[in-house]
C-alpha positions in Angstrom: -15.0 40.3 -8.0 -12.6 41.7 -5.4 -9.5 39.0 -6.4 -7.6 39.8 -3.3 -10.6 39.2 -0.8 -11.4 35.9 -2.9 -8.0 34.7 -2.4 -8.1 35.4 1.2 -11.2 33.9 1.6 -10.2 30.6 0.0 -6.9 30.5 1.9 -8.8 30.8 5.3 -11.0 28.2 4.4 -8.4 25.9 3.1 -6.6 26.6 6.4 -9.7 25.7 8.4 -9.6 22.0 6.5 -5.9 21.5 7.4 -6.1 22.3 10.9 -9.3 20.3 11.2 -8.1 17.2 9.8 -4.8 17.3 11.6 -5.6 15.0 14.5 -7.2 12.3 11.9 -4.8 9.3 11.5 -6.4 6.4 9.8 -3.7 3.7 9.9 -2.8 4.7 13.4 -6.3 4.3 14.5 -7.0 0.7 12.9 -3.4 -0.9 13.3 -3.2 -4.3 15.2 -0.3 -4.3 17.7 2.5 -7.0 17.6 1.0 -8.6 20.4 -2.0 -10.0 18.0 0.6 -11.8 15.6 2.5 -12.9 18.6 -0.6 -14.9 20.1 -1.6 -15.9 16.4 1.6 -17.8 15.9 1.6 -19.0 19.5 -1.5 -20.9 18.8 0.2 -22.2 15.7 -2.1 -20.3 13.2 -5.2 -22.2 14.0 -7.3 -19.7 15.6 -8.5 -16.3 14.4 -6.6 -13.5 15.7 -7.8 -12.1 19.1 -9.4 -8.9 17.7 -13.0 -7.8 18.7 -14.9 -4.8 19.5 -13.3 -4.4 23.1 -9.6 -4.2 21.4 -10.9 -0.9 19.7 -12.4 0.3 22.8 -9.1 -0.3 24.7 -7.3 1.7 21.9 -9.7 4.8 21.9 -9.6 7.5 19.1 -7.5 10.5 20.0 -10.0 13.2 19.0 -13.9 13.8 19.5 -15.8 12.8 16.7 -19.0 14.5 17.3 -17.0 17.7 17.7 -15.1 17.0 14.5 -18.1 16.2 12.6 -19.7 19.5 13.5 -16.5 21.3 12.4 -16.2 19.9 8.9 -20.0 20.7 8.7 -19.5 24.0 9.6 -16.7 24.4 7.1 -18.7 22.9 4.4 -21.5 25.6 5.3 -18.9 28.3 5.4 -17.6 27.2 1.8 -20.8 27.5 0.4 -22.0 30.9 2.0 -18.4 32.5 1.5 -17.7 31.3 -2.1 -21.1 30.2 -3.6 -22.4 26.8 -4.6 -20.5 26.5 -8.1 -16.9 28.0 -7.2 -14.2 25.5 -8.3 -12.0 25.7 -5.3 -15.2 25.5 -3.3 -16.3 22.4 -5.0 -13.0 20.4 -4.0 -13.4 21.8 -0.5 -16.8 20.6 0.0 -15.8 17.2 -1.3 -13.1 17.0 1.3 -15.3 18.1 4.0 -17.7 15.4 3.3 -15.3 12.8 2.9 -13.7 13.6 6.2 -17.0 13.1 7.8 -17.2 9.7 6.3 -14.0 8.8 7.8 -15.2 10.1 11.0 -18.0 7.6 10.9 -15.8 4.6 9.6 -13.4 5.0 12.5 -16.4 5.2 14.8 -17.6 1.9 13.6 -14.2 0.1 14.1 -14.7 -3.6 15.2 -18.2 -3.6 13.5 -19.5 -4.9 10.0 -20.2 -1.2 9.6 -16.5 -0.4 9.2 -16.3 -2.3 6.1 -19.4 -1.1 4.4 -17.9 2.5 4.7 -14.4 1.6 3.9 -15.8 0.1 0.5 -17.8 3.6 0.1 -14.6 5.4 0.5 -11.9 3.5 -1.2 -14.0 1.3 -3.6 -14.6 -2.3 -3.8 -12.8 -5.2 -5.6 -15.8 -5.7 -8.2 -15.9 -1.8 -9.1 -15.5 -1.3 -13.0 -13.1 0.6 -14.4 -15.4 2.1 -17.0 -19.0 1.1 -17.7 -19.1 -2.4 -18.6 -15.5 -2.8 -18.4 -13.1 -5.2 -16.4 -12.9 -4.7 -12.6 -10.3 -4.5 -9.9 -10.7 -8.1 -9.1 -10.0 -8.8 -12.8 -7.0 -6.9 -12.7 -5.8 -8.8 -9.6 -6.3 -12.0 -11.4 -4.5 -11.0 -14.4 -1.5 -10.0 -12.3 -1.7 -13.2 -10.6 -1.7 -15.1 -13.5 1.1 -13.2 -15.5 3.2 -13.4 -12.6 2.8 -16.9 -11.8 4.7 -17.7 -15.0 7.9 -15.8 -13.7 10.5 -17.1 -11.4 10.8 -14.8 -9.0 14.3 -16.1 -7.8 15.5 -14.6 -10.9 14.8 -11.2 -9.4 15.1 -12.1 -5.9 18.5 -13.6 -5.8 20.0 -10.4 -7.2 18.5 -8.3 -4.7 19.7 -9.6 -1.6 18.4 -7.8 1.5 21.6 -7.0 3.2 21.3 -3.5 4.3 20.2 -3.0 8.0 17.6 -0.1 8.6 20.4 2.3 10.1 22.5 2.0 6.9 19.4 2.3 4.7 18.4 5.6 6.4 21.7 7.1 5.6 21.5 6.0 1.8 17.8 6.8 1.3 18.6 10.4 2.9 21.7 10.8 0.6 19.7 10.3 -2.3 16.6 12.5 -1.3 18.9 15.2 -0.6 19.7 15.7 -4.1 16.3 15.7 -5.2 14.9 17.9 -2.4 17.9 20.4 -2.1 16.0 23.2 -1.0 17.0 23.7 2.7 13.5 24.9 3.5 12.0 21.7 2.2 14.7 18.9 3.3 13.0 15.4 3.6 14.2 13.6 6.6 14.7 9.9 6.7 14.2 8.3 10.3 14.1 4.8 11.9 10.7 3.5 13.5 9.7 0.7 15.2 5.7 1.9 15.2 4.9 1.1 11.3 3.9 -2.0 9.7 5.1 -1.7 6.2 8.9 -1.4 5.7 8.4 2.2 5.2 5.8 4.9 5.3 6.1 8.7 4.3 5.0 11.5 6.3 4.6 15.4 5.6 8.2 15.8 5.3 9.8 12.6 6.3 10.0 9.0 5.6 9.9 6.3 8.4 11.9 3.0 8.0 10.9 0.1 9.9 13.5 -0.7 12.5 15.4 -4.2 12.7 14.7 -4.7 9.0 17.1 -5.3 6.2 16.7 -3.8 2.7 18.2 -4.6 -0.8 19.4 -2.0 -3.1 16.1 -2.3 -5.3 14.1 -1.9 -2.1 15.9 1.6 -1.5 15.4 2.6 -5.3 11.7 1.8 -5.0 11.1 3.7 -1.8 13.1 6.7 -3.2 10.4 6.7 -6.2 7.2 5.8 -4.2 7.5 7.4 -0.8 10.0 10.1 -1.6 9.2 11.4 -5.2 5.8 11.0 -5.0 4.1 11.0 -1.4 6.5 13.4 0.3 7.0 15.4 -3.0 3.1 16.1 -3.6 2.8 16.9 0.1 5.6 19.5 -0.1 4.1 20.9 -3.4 0.9 21.3 -1.4 2.5 23.2 1.4 3.8 25.5 -1.2 0.6 26.3 -2.5 0.1 30.2 -1.5 -3.7 29.8 -1.3 -4.9 26.3 -2.1 -3.2 24.7 1.2 -5.7 21.9 1.2 -3.6 20.3 -1.5 -1.3 19.5 1.2 -3.6 16.8 2.9 -5.5 14.0 1.3 -8.7 12.3 1.7 -9.4 8.6 0.8 -10.2 9.7 -2.9 -6.9 11.5 -2.9 -5.4 8.5 -1.4 -6.2 6.3 -4.8 -4.8 8.9 -6.9 -1.5 9.2 -4.7 -0.9 5.6 -4.5 -1.7 5.0 -8.2 1.0 8.0 -9.1 3.3 5.9 -6.7 3.0 2.7 -8.6 3.0 4.5 -12.1 6.3 6.4 -11.2 7.7 2.9 -9.8 7.1 1.3 -13.1 8.3 4.1 -15.6 11.5 4.7 -13.5 12.1 1.0 -13.9 12.4 0.7 -9.7 9.4 -2.0 -9.5 9.7 -5.6 -9.4 7.7 -8.9 -9.5 7.8 -9.4 -5.9 6.2 -5.8 -5.3 3.5 -6.6 -7.9 2.9 -10.0 -6.4 2.1 -8.1 -2.9 -0.4 -5.9 -4.8 -2.1 -8.7 -6.5 -2.0 -10.7 -3.1 -3.9 -7.8 -1.7 -6.5 -7.4 -4.3 -7.5 -11.0 -4.3 -7.4 -11.1 -0.6 -9.9 -8.2 -0.7 -12.3 -9.8 -3.0 -12.5 -13.0 -0.8 -13.0 -11.1 2.4 -16.0 -9.3 0.4 -17.3 -12.7 -0.2 -17.3 -13.8 3.1 -13.7 -15.2 3.8 -12.2 -14.9 7.1 -8.7 -14.1 8.3 -7.9 -17.6 8.7 -9.1 -18.6 5.4 -7.1 -16.0 3.4 -3.9 -16.6 5.5 -4.2 -20.4 5.0 -4.6 -19.7 1.2 -1.6 -17.5 1.0 0.5 -19.8 3.0 -0.4 -22.8 0.6 0.4 -20.5 -2.4 3.9 -20.4 -1.1 4.1 -17.1 1.0 5.8 -17.2 4.3 4.1 -17.2 7.6 5.0 -13.5 8.1 4.3 -12.4 4.6 0.7 -14.1 4.5 0.0 -12.4 8.2 1.1 -9.2 7.1 -1.2 -9.4 3.7 -4.1 -10.4 5.6 -3.7 -8.4 8.6 -3.8 -5.4 6.1 -7.1 -6.5 4.8 -8.9 -6.8 8.4 -7.4 -3.9 10.2 -9.9 -1.8 11.6 -12.5 -4.7 11.0 -12.8 -8.0 12.7 -11.4 -11.4 11.5 -14.8 -12.3 9.9 -16.6 -9.0 9.4 -15.3 -7.8 6.0 -12.3 -5.8 4.6 -10.5 -2.4 4.9 -10.3 -1.8 1.2 -7.8 0.7 1.0 -5.3 -1.7 -0.7 -7.3 -1.4 -3.5 -5.9 1.9 -4.1 -2.4 1.1 -5.5 -3.9 -0.7 -8.6 -7.3 1.3 -9.3 -5.3 4.6 -9.0 -2.4 3.1 -11.3 -5.3 2.6 -14.0 -6.9 5.7 -13.4 -3.2 7.9 -13.6 -2.4 5.7 -16.7 -5.5 6.4 -18.6 -5.4 10.0 -17.5 -1.7 10.4 -18.8 -2.3 8.5 -21.8 -5.4 10.7 -22.9 -3.6 13.9 -22.2 -0.8 12.8 -24.6 -3.3 12.0 -27.1 -5.2 15.3 -26.9 -1.7 17.1 -26.8 -2.5 18.5 -23.1 0.9 17.7 -21.6 0.6 20.6 -19.3 -2.0 18.5 -17.4 0.5 16.1 -16.4 2.7 17.8 -14.1 -0.3 19.1 -12.3 -1.0 15.3 -10.8 1.9 16.4 -8.5 1.0 20.0 -7.4 -0.7 18.3 -4.1 -2.7 15.7 -2.8 -5.6 15.3 -5.2 -8.3 13.2 -6.6 -8.3 12.6 -10.5 -11.5 13.4 -10.8 -10.9 16.9 -9.8 -8.3 17.5 -12.4 -10.3 19.8 -14.7 -11.1 22.0 -11.9 -7.5 22.1 -10.7 -6.4 23.0 -14.3 -9.0 25.9 -14.4 -7.6 26.9 -10.8 -4.0 26.8 -12.1 -5.1 29.1 -15.3 -6.4 31.5 -12.9 -3.2 31.7 -10.8 -5.3 30.2 -7.7 -3.1 27.2 -7.9 0.9 27.2 -8.9 2.7 24.5 -10.7 4.6 21.9 -8.4 8.0 22.8 -7.4 9.0 19.2 -7.1 8.6 16.5 -9.7 9.7 12.9 -10.0 13.2 13.0 -12.2 11.4 11.0 -15.0 8.7 13.9 -15.4 11.3 16.6 -15.1 11.7 16.2 -19.1 8.2 15.0 -20.3 9.5 14.2 -23.6 10.4 10.6 -23.0 7.3 9.8 -21.3 5.2 11.4 -24.1 7.0 9.1 -26.7 6.3 6.2 -24.4 2.6 6.9 -23.9 2.2 7.7 -27.5 3.0 4.2 -28.5 1.3 2.7 -25.7 -2.2 4.1 -27.2 -1.7 2.1 -30.1 -0.2 -1.0 -28.3 -3.6 -1.2 -26.5 -5.5 -1.8 -29.8 -3.7 -5.0 -30.7 -5.0 -8.4 -30.1 -2.6 -10.0 -27.6 -4.2 -13.5 -28.2 -3.4 -13.3 -31.8 0.0 -11.8 -31.2 0.7 -14.8 -28.6 -0.5 -17.2 -31.7 2.0 -15.4 -34.1 4.9 -15.3 -31.9 4.4 -18.8 -30.3 7.2 -20.3 -32.4 9.6 -17.5 -31.2 9.3 -18.5 -27.6 9.1 -22.4 -27.7 
């Protein structure tokens, strides 16, 4: 094989994927504008939000779906004809092309029942098992909800007053990220934005923070870990790949692993807290209910009855139905946080158990799906992929994580119900 020609072929095909996916912005294409919320509250939350197929037609996609379909089909064919049907880099690129075509189908189906069906194919369903015969994502949501219900969240929230306005939060987060991403060619920008739903959102080399919002010190630490160390860090690592630049862009499969990594790093760096896990549990339960036929109003009312504020309940429910209709099934992307966490946790635990610690940093070499880790290791050994330049601080020295995961392998074998019986007298 002519190695240099092969590397150039992979790079050119990779760049074609990067260029083709550029106009696709899933969350931007399915968002509900602020007027929807205003009207819903003006109606005293008694009517379904005013979202129908016409709403999406008034907000057309910013690209030609048919043309992009053809582009990804052509790239897929070029990958096979140029690299062969069994090439490892080619297998990942073909998977990406196929997923992007599904994404285009999903966005074309906005405002119809078909949108949710394709979403479940891409991001999964709440009833998906973690392994054959094992618990489901929905089971995890129920377990989280049960565990958190016994915790008085005021113990945590009273210590974390949200008194830092967005303008000050931008400055503080920028200072922290500058210490991690200290290469002048890879500086991460933190900017204020009034066009996002969440408190913060990561881009390629920036983090947007929602305008007119207040943050706590703990919020900033969690955002630094979640949005900065993971989401922006993996994007920059993908950009720095000399050949496999497709690792700078993610498909829905990659999103599942990405969000799982972000939650994992939040937890192992002790930057998460019960309120964040509560939101994750709420989203799982809301998606499960919507899959069973519950409407926006059904779920919103249930969250309010459970003590969520109107704003919290609206935001959680809106995330589940964006792109869809208030009674037409869920957008299931928010399952990624939990499903991805379990995948990442199990992968790292198995890597420690087998002594393959070199596999763990590869999780951060770009946007990737955990199912591709074997292929990515092969590509790294061949020199086609380079190790990540930026790692979350807790993983710069892998020793501590290795010790923790080594113990966790044994802890998972213990019978928690029996332990609860044995220790009951200690907690009375």
